[in-house]
C-alpha positions, 0 to 999 in steps of 0.5 A: 915251706910255710903253712898255717894250720887252723884245724886238725884236718889241715895237718894232712895238707902239711904232711902231703906237701912235706913228704916229697921234700923229705930227703934226709933221715933226720927230722927235728921238730921244734915247738912249745908244749902242746904245739902239735909235734906228736899230732904232726907225727901221727899224720906223717906215719899214717901217710907213710903207711904205718898201722902202729898207734903213735904216741908221744915218747915223753916217758919212753924217750923213743918209740919205734914204728914200722912202715913199708919203707923201714923203721921210724924212730920218734924221740922226745929229748925234753927230759934229757939234761945233757949230751951224755944222756942222749948218747946213753940212749944209743941215738947214733945207732938209731940214726944209722939204722932207720928210714926216718928219725923224728926228734922232738925237743932236739936242742940238747943234741942239735949241735952234734948234728953239725955236718949231717943232713937233716930237716927242721920243722918249727911249730909255733902255737899262736893261740888261734892257729899253728904257724909251720916252717919246714926246711 
């Protein structure tokens, strides 16, 4: 699926279209700084019924949110330098015990996901809008 976002309100349309196709418990979010990864996550969690305040996990590495469907873990792997640091945070346990894991900056861990089912969402900030691709 592909989307173009011109205003912040368009994120809701993206979420409404993606939720029926979320079949796996891992969602990789790719995009440059300020592309809208956390904004998308805010809209997604609200739609999934979470009343929690959604913030970027840049410094905490992982944030936990409650939804009626189960726990959602939101990761930001930007500051992690290698795969050992990813395993040190216990990512496998999170993946095994979640309704959904949203992983920003997944590149350091992506190779380890080989053989698992997951979704990928890319957000490109063109300056005038955001170009979204969801697989």
